[in-house]
C-alpha positions in Angstrom: -24.8 8.8 12.9 -22.9 11.9 11.9 -22.2 14.9 14.1 -20.4 18.2 13.4 -18.7 20.4 16.0 -16.8 23.7 15.9 -13.1 23.6 16.5 -9.8 25.4 15.9 -7.4 24.5 13.1 -4.2 23.2 14.6 -2.2 24.6 11.7 -3.5 28.2 11.4 -5.9 28.8 14.3 -9.0 29.6 12.2 -12.4 28.1 13.0 -13.1 24.7 11.4 -15.8 22.0 11.6 -14.9 18.7 13.0 -17.1 15.9 11.6 -17.6 12.7 13.5 -19.3 9.8 11.8 -20.1 6.6 13.7 -20.0 3.3 11.6 -21.0 -0.2 12.3 -18.7 -2.7 10.6 -19.0 -6.5 11.3 -16.4 -7.9 13.8 -15.8 -4.5 15.4 -16.9 -2.4 18.4 -18.2 1.0 17.5 -16.0 2.8 14.8 -15.6 6.5 14.7 -14.4 8.4 11.6 -13.1 11.9 12.3 -12.5 14.4 9.5 -11.1 17.9 9.8 -10.6 20.3 6.9 -9.6 23.9 7.1 -10.7 26.1 4.2 -8.3 28.9 5.2 -5.0 27.0 5.0 -5.9 23.7 3.5 -5.0 21.6 6.5 -6.7 18.1 6.4 -6.8 15.3 8.9 -8.8 12.1 9.0 -8.7 9.3 11.5 -10.4 6.1 12.2 -10.9 5.4 15.9 -12.1 2.1 17.3 -14.1 2.8 20.4 -13.4 -0.5 22.2 -10.7 -3.0 22.9 -10.7 -6.7 22.3 -8.3 -9.5 22.7 -4.9 -9.4 20.9 -5.4 -10.8 17.4 -3.6 -11.7 14.2 -5.4 -11.8 10.9 -3.8 -13.5 7.9 -4.9 -13.8 4.3 -3.2 -15.2 1.2 -3.7 -13.0 -1.9 -3.9 -15.4 -4.9 -6.3 -13.8 -7.4 -7.3 -10.3 -8.4 -10.6 -10.4 -6.4 -8.5 -10.8 -3.2 -7.3 -7.2 -3.6 -10.8 -6.1 -2.6 -10.6 -7.7 0.8 -11.5 -5.1 3.4 -8.7 -3.9 5.7 -9.7 -2.1 8.9 -6.6 -1.1 10.8 -6.8 0.7 14.1 -4.1 2.9 15.5 -2.5 -0.1 17.3 -2.4 -2.4 14.2 0.7 -3.5 12.4 0.5 -4.6 8.7 3.1 -6.8 7.1 3.5 -8.3 3.7 6.5 -10.6 4.2 7.0 -11.6 0.5 7.5 -7.9 -0.3 9.5 -7.0 2.8 6.9 -4.4 3.7 5.9 -3.5 7.2 3.9 -0.6 8.8 4.1 -0.4 12.5 2.0 2.0 14.7 3.8 5.1 15.9 3.0 8.4 17.5 1.4 9.9 14.4 -0.4 6.6 13.5 -3.8 7.0 12.0 -6.4 4.2 11.7 -8.0 3.6 8.4 -10.5 1.4 6.5 -9.5 0.4 2.9 -8.8 -2.8 1.0 -5.7 -4.7 0.2 -5.2 -2.7 -3.0 -5.5 0.4 -0.9 -2.8 -0.9 1.4 -0.5 -1.4 -1.6 -1.3 2.1 -2.8 -0.3 3.5 0.7 3.1 1.7 0.4 3.5 3.2 -3.1 2.8 6.7 -1.7 5.5 6.2 0.9 7.9 5.2 -1.7 6.9 8.2 -3.8 8.1 10.4 -0.9 11.4 8.5 -0.9 11.8 9.0 -4.6 11.0 12.7 -4.4 14.2 13.2 -2.3 16.4 10.1 -2.2 19.5 10.3 0.0 21.5 8.3 -2.5 21.4 6.6 -5.9 21.2 3.2 -4.1 18.2 4.3 -2.2 16.6 5.6 -5.4 17.3 2.3 -7.2 15.9 0.3 -4.3 12.7 2.4 -4.2 12.2 2.0 -7.9 12.7 -1.8 -7.7 10.1 -1.9 -4.8 7.7 0.2 -6.9 7.9 -2.4 -9.7 7.4 -5.2 -7.2 4.3 -3.5 -5.7 3.0 -2.9 -9.2 3.3 -6.7 -9.9 1.6 -7.4 -6.6 -1.3 -5.1 -7.6 -1.7 -7.3 -10.7 -1.4 -10.4 -8.4 1.5 -11.6 -10.6 2.5 -13.8 -7.7 0.8 -14.8 -4.4 1.5 -12.9 -1.2 0.4 -12.8 2.4 -1.1 -9.9 4.3 -0.7 -10.1 8.1 -2.5 -7.7 10.4 -1.5 -7.9 14.1 -3.3 -5.8 16.7 -2.6 -6.1 20.4 -5.8 -4.2 21.2 -7.9 -6.5 19.0 -9.4 -3.6 17.0 -8.2 -4.4 13.5 -9.5 -6.9 11.0 -9.2 -8.4 7.5 -12.9 -8.7 6.6 -13.2 -11.8 4.4 -14.3 -15.4 4.8 -10.8 -16.2 3.4 -9.0 -14.4 6.2 -7.8 -16.4 9.2 -8.1 -15.0 12.7 -5.8 -16.2 15.5 -5.2 -15.1 19.1 -2.0 -13.1 19.3 0.4 -13.8 22.2 1.5 -10.6 24.0 5.1 -11.6 23.2 4.4 -11.4 19.5 3.3 -7.8 19.5 
């Protein structure tokens, strides 16, 4: 179900449309996608909001073949994603947005973050480290080596949607 409501652009104050789209995804309570776009200033914002709360959960999947990159990743605003073999970690924060993508999309998000570092590195060491990590992520996108994706969510609203993914209860001390 999709709804549209008038609103005010948080960047410039012009009138905008706020679009809400409710989705049903297996293993989830109701999911709400919110999209805001201002034609006047170009401001854009999207968010994925899970409208319920479950038990704390840890999802784990081993990526071993190219088809595994298509495994669906639904991360709520309380979810933490880690790829230990790459040393990559995304933790929720104050500006955290939920999203629905796949493992390849998660790797692309890490590449985007590194692109921001490369656009304005603080030192040559930081630049070199970012370039090495970009090469490592590129190899991961080709599944040149197996790696693990771990998705922890203390609110229980995130998931790796695949028969291959393992779901375990998450102790509150692990969050």
